[in-house]
N, C-alpha and C positions, 0 to 999 in steps of 0.2 A: 573488104570482105564483110559481108553482112552476117548478122546473127540469126537470120531466118533459116529455119530448117527446110530443106527441099523435100516436098512431099513426093514419095515414090509409090506408085501403084504396084503392090506385090501380088502376083498371080496366086490364086488360091492354092495351087499345088505346091507352092514354095513357102507359104505363110508359116508353117510349123518350123521349117528349117531356118528361115530368116529370124524368127523369134528366138530360137536357140542361139544363133550366132550373136544376136544383140546382147545376150546375157554374158558373153565371154569377155574376159579382160583383154587388154591389148597384148599382153604377153602370151596368153593362151591362143589368141587369134593368130599371132605371128607363128606360133608352133603349129597350129592347124594348117596354115598356108604352106609351111615347109613340108608337112606330111602329105598334103595334097599334091604338091609339086613332085615329090619323090614317087608317090603312088601312080600318078597319071603321066609323069614325064612332061609336065608343062611348066610355064613360068608364071609367077604372080603378076607379071606385067600385062597379062591378057586382059582385055576389057571386061570380060565376064567376072573374073575374080575381083577386079577393082570395084565393080558395081556391088558385088556381094559383100566384100570385106570393108569397103569404105576407104576414103582417101587417107585418113590418119594411119590406118593399119598398113596400107600399101607403102607409105613413106617410111614407116618404122621398119618394114621388111627391107626396103632399099638401103636404109642406113646400116642395118646389121650386115648386109652383104659386103660393104666396103670395109675391108680389114687392113689394107695396106695403102700407104700414101706416099706421094712424091713431094719432097720439100724443096721449094724454089726460093732462093734469095732474090726478091724482085727489086729491092733498092737498098743500098748500104746505108743511107741516111747521112747525117752530118758528122757522126762520131765513128769514123771508119776504124780507128784503132780499137775501140771497144768492141766493134763488130768482129774484127779479126780475132781478138782474144776469145770472144764467145764462140766463134766458129772453130777455133782450135780446141776448145773444151769439148764440143759436141761431136767432133770428127777426129780422124787421125791425121789430118793435114798438117804439114809443116808450115813454118811462117811464110815462106814465099808462095806456096800454093794457096794458103788462106788469103793472103794479100791479093793475089791474082784473081781469086774468085770474087772478092769484095769489089775490086776495081772493075771487073768485067760483068757485074750484075746487069741483067738477070741471069742467074746460073742455078743449075740444079745442085742442091746440097747433098741430098740423099734420096735414093729411089727404093721403094719397097719397104718403107719403115712401118712399124706397127702404129696403131692409133696413139698409144701412150707415149711411145718414143717420139713420134712426130709432134705431139703437143708439147713435150718437154723441150725439144729442139726449137720449136717455134717461139715458145715463151722466152727462152734464154736469148735468142737472137733479137726478138722484139724489145726486150729489156735493155739490150745494148744499143738500140736505136735503129735497127734494120726493119725493113718491111718484108714479110714472109708470106708465101702463098702455099697452101696445101692443095695438092691436086690428086 
């Protein structure tokens, strides 16, 4: 990725609007995108909005939309016992169910977890030696 700024020719009729948008912070820009989506019933993924808002704002809006995650145990690692213990801490699984999940990896640990919950579960399982993927 180069540090060069792409020069975009802004039509005269949009120059005032574009200069106002350039002054907005990323948070204000994300809020503006949501307001426009609701007002006009469109998605920020439309090419016109991406050109007006810029790529960083579009990716920030996409990140905000993802609020639930699926947590998958992709590999149990070398320390299966520690992974089984960690799995029992973060779920309501019994010993046999946790062992079966670790032995049968890749397996889905939890679906529809919040971002904070998924990060916590991922951290505990990875500390125990497992490999975890958030989807």
